C-alpha positions, 0 to 999 in steps of 0.5 A: 499499500503506497503512502497515498493509499494510506494517508486517504485509509486514514483520511476516511477513518478520521473522517469517519471518527468525527461523524461518530463523535458529532452524533453522540454529542447530538444523541446526549444534547437531546432535550424534549419537553411537552405540555400538558393541553391545560398547560398543568404538567409539563414533561421533560425528556432525554434522549435515552427517555429518561424523565429529567423534570417535570413541574406542576401547575398549582392548579392540580391541587384541584385534580382528583389522583387518577386524572393527575396521573394519567395527566402526568403519564400522557405529557411524560408519554408525549415528550418521549414522542418527541424525544424519540423523533429526535432522536431518529434525526440524529441516526438519520443523519449519521446514516447518511453521513456514513453514506458519502464517506 
């Protein structure tokens, strides 16, 4: 293998590593928030689907436990769905970039 060929291999490998690092950074920075229709509950989820924040308006004190539980669950589910969309976008961008390298 010539020096030119070796430089090309190293260049492609370096480019792929950079693409992977960029994707990892993108995945780590994902934060998705969703609020209930009534704005009584807001949930934040990271790129792994972990709940990272939950905010509730004082008006929740008038809700019964089942209603509040359903509101928290549905709002958190929506935030997780949004985070999943963001994660898929990062992965599609990585896949597209790899296909061009």
